[in-house]
C-alpha positions as CSV (number, residue, x, y, z in Angstrom):
1,M,0.2,-0.2,-0.2
2,H,0.7,3.7,-1.1
3,K,0.8,6.4,1.5
4,K,-0.4,9.7,0.6
5,G,2.7,12.0,0.7
6,A,4.5,9.0,-1.2
7,M,2.0,9.6,-4.1
8,I,1.5,13.3,-4.0
9,E,5.0,13.1,-4.1
10,L,5.5,11.2,-7.7
11,V,2.3,13.1,-9.2
12,G,4.6,16.4,-8.4
13,S,7.8,14.5,-9.4
14,F,5.6,13.2,-13.1
15,I,4.8,17.2,-13.9
16,F,8.3,18.0,-13.3
17,E,9.5,16.0,-15.7
18,L,6.7,17.1,-18.1
19,V,6.8,21.0,-17.8
20,L,11.0,20.3,-18.2
21,L,10.5,17.8,-21.1
22,F,7.7,20.5,-22.5
23,L,10.5,23.3,-22.1
24,I,13.2,20.6,-23.8
25,I,11.5,20.4,-27.1
26,I,10.4,23.9,-27.2
27,A,14.0,25.2,-27.2
28,F,14.7,22.5,-29.6
29,F,12.2,23.6,-32.3
30,A,13.2,27.0,-31.8
31,Y,16.9,25.7,-32.5
32,A,15.8,23.7,-35.7
33,N,13.9,27.0,-36.6
34,D,17.3,29.2,-36.4
35,V,19.3,26.2,-38.3
36,K,16.5,25.5,-41.2
37,E,16.5,29.7,-42.0
38,S,20.5,29.4,-40.8
39,T,19.9,33.3,-40.7
40,R,22.8,32.9,-37.3
41,F,24.9,30.9,-39.3
42,E,25.4,33.2,-41.8
43,R,26.0,36.0,-40.2
44,L,28.9,34.3,-38.5
45,F,30.2,33.4,-42.4
46,H,30.0,36.9,-43.9
47,A,30.7,38.3,-40.7
48,R,34.8,36.0,-40.8
49,D,34.6,36.2,-44.7
50,I,34.3,40.0,-44.8
51,A,37.1,40.0,-41.8
52,L,39.5,38.4,-43.7
53,L,38.6,40.1,-46.8
54,L,39.4,43.3,-44.9
55,S,42.2,41.9,-43.3
56,T,43.4,41.0,-47.1
57,I,42.6,44.8,-49.1
58,E,44.5,46.5,-45.8
59,S,47.6,44.6,-47.2
60,A,47.4,45.0,-51.0
61,P,50.1,47.1,-52.5
62,R,47.5,49.4,-54.8
63,S,43.9,50.5,-54.8
64,V,41.5,48.5,-54.5
65,D,37.7,48.3,-55.5
66,Y,35.3,45.3,-54.0
67,S,32.2,44.7,-54.0
68,Y,30.9,41.8,-52.2
69,E,27.7,40.5,-53.4
70,T,25.4,38.0,-51.1
71,M,22.8,36.0,-51.5
72,G,20.2,37.4,-49.9
73,D,19.1,41.2,-50.4
74,R,23.3,42.5,-48.7
75,S,25.6,43.6,-50.5
76,V,28.8,45.7,-49.4
77,A,31.1,47.7,-51.5
78,L,34.5,48.6,-50.3
79,F,36.7,50.5,-52.0
80,A,40.5,50.9,-50.1
81,G,42.8,53.2,-51.2
């Protein structure tokens, strides 16, 4: 036979685990949506790529005109002289 206190503790533990599971599922779907749209990946890629490009342009011996086109609606024009 189970005591009443043990049954309440069991139900409370079960509810806590369900809430925790629900929060983990929400976090997973938010991450999957971000990866699907790949906005974070694209921003990090373009930031690192432009930083490398700027370092290359700064070390160029002559003036450089460069237009950086992206897949989306963003573009960057770089002029060094």
